[in-house]
N, C-alpha and C positions, 0 to 999 in steps of 0.2 A: 155278343150278339152277332149272328151271322148276317152278312149282306145278301140280299136277293140277287141272284145272278141269272139272267135270262139267256137262254141259249139261242143263238141266231145262226143261220147258215153261213157258210164261208162268205167272206167279204166280196161284194161285187166290185167291178172296176171303179164305180163312183164312190163307194165307201172307202176303198183303198186310197183314192185321190184325196178325199177329205182328211183321212188320217195323216197322209203325207203333208198336206198343207198345214194342218194344225200342229203337227210335230215340228215343222220348220218355223212356224210363226203363230204361237198360241194366242196372241192378242189380236189376230186378224178379225176385223169386224164381220159380222154375219153377212152383211150385204156384199162385202168384198170376197168373202169365202164362196158365196153363191155365184158371184160373177166368174171367179176363177174356175169353179167346178162346172159352170154352164147349167146351173139349176136355179130355181126360184128360191128366195130366202126362206119361205115356209117349208119347202121340201128339204133344204139343207138343215134347218132347225130340227125337223123331225128325224132325219138321218143321224145327226149328231146326238140327239137325245137317246135314240135307240142304241147307238154305239156306246154311250156312257152307261146306260142301264145294263147292257150286256157285259160290261167290264172291259171292253176293248180299249176305251179311253178311260184311264183311271184317274186322271187329274191334269191340271195345267200348272205350269210354274215357270219361274225365271231361271236361266242358267247363270250361275255366279262363278266368277273366277276366284278361286281361293287365294292365289298370289296377290290379287288386288286388295285382299283383306288382311294381308300380312302372313299368310300361310304358304310360304314358298317351297316347302318340302312336301312331296306326296310320296307315300310308300305303301307297299303291300306287306301286311304282316300276317304270316301263316301261324296259326295257333293250335297247339296240341295240349288239351287240358290234362292235368294229372288225373289219375283214377278217382272217380266220384265227383269231379269238379266241373263236368260239362255244363250243367245248368248255371252254376255260379259264374263260369267264364262267359257264357252267353249274356247273363245279366250285367256283368262287369263291362263287356264290350258295348252293350247298349247304353250304358251310362256315360261313356266317354264322348263328349261332343266332337272330339277330333276324329272319331270313327264315323266316316260319312257313308259307308256302305259295308256290309258284312254278309258273307254267304257261308252257310254250313255246307261242307263239301265231303266227298268221299276221298279215300286215300289215307296217307300217313297223318295228315292234319285234319282237324275237325272244322276249323274256321279259316277263312281268308278275309281279312279286313283291309279296306282301303282307308288310309288315314291322311289327313292334312295337318301339318304342324308348321310352326314358325322356323324351326331349326333342327339340326341333327341332335342337339342336346335335348330339345323337347321330345323328339322321337325316343331317345334313350330313357327319358323320364316316364313316358307312356309305357314303354316296354317293361320298365322296372315295376310298374304297378300291376302288370299282368303276371310277372314271374312267380309270385307265391302260389299261383294256381295253375300255371301252364308253362310249357316251353314255347319259344317263338323262333321264327326264322323270318328275317325281313329283307325286302328288296326296295331300294329307293328308286322311284320312277324317274327316269331321265327325260322321257318325252312320251307322247301318246300319238303314235302314227295312225291309229284307227280309233277315233273318239267314239263314245257311246252313240249308238244309232238305233234306228228302228229294226225290229226283226223283219225277216222277209214277209211281205204283205200278200204274196201270191198264195195259191192253194198249197197247203203243206204236202210234202211228198207222201205218197201212199206206200205203206210198208208192204213188202212182198208177203204172200201167204206163208204160213208156217210150213216148214219142210216136214214131211212125214217119212219116217223110216219104214221102208218097205223091205220085206224079206223076200229073197228070191223064191220062186215057186218050185 
């Protein structure tokens, strides 16, 4: 079932501020959100509803520290499926709870998965479960100098018009 996506014009400065505030503190009460944005609570509620319906705000959640749960090793695992195994590998990666994010990418590999495991041995075990269907290349994450953040909230850059090849007269 497809979700209904309403197209809205580019975010105005108030919408951008609401998105920033909610991204920083998703549990912010509506009255406090309105106060910080300089709007009435009903106006903020309407704007947030519109942003949700348009798919700008996809959800709300808690940020969890994997190390606090015992998963002290984070790694990026690049995966190149064997011929004919693309769908099987995608399904396999989706089934591993240690895979917290996975992107299908261009280039030599087809997938880049971010994993959280308890130890290097657990990473080895995870990789061994992939190897019958794909080759892997892994990098243990030492630190995250730029954590996940919002995309730019300003107007997207305008692409230049396509070049036309003109023949000399």
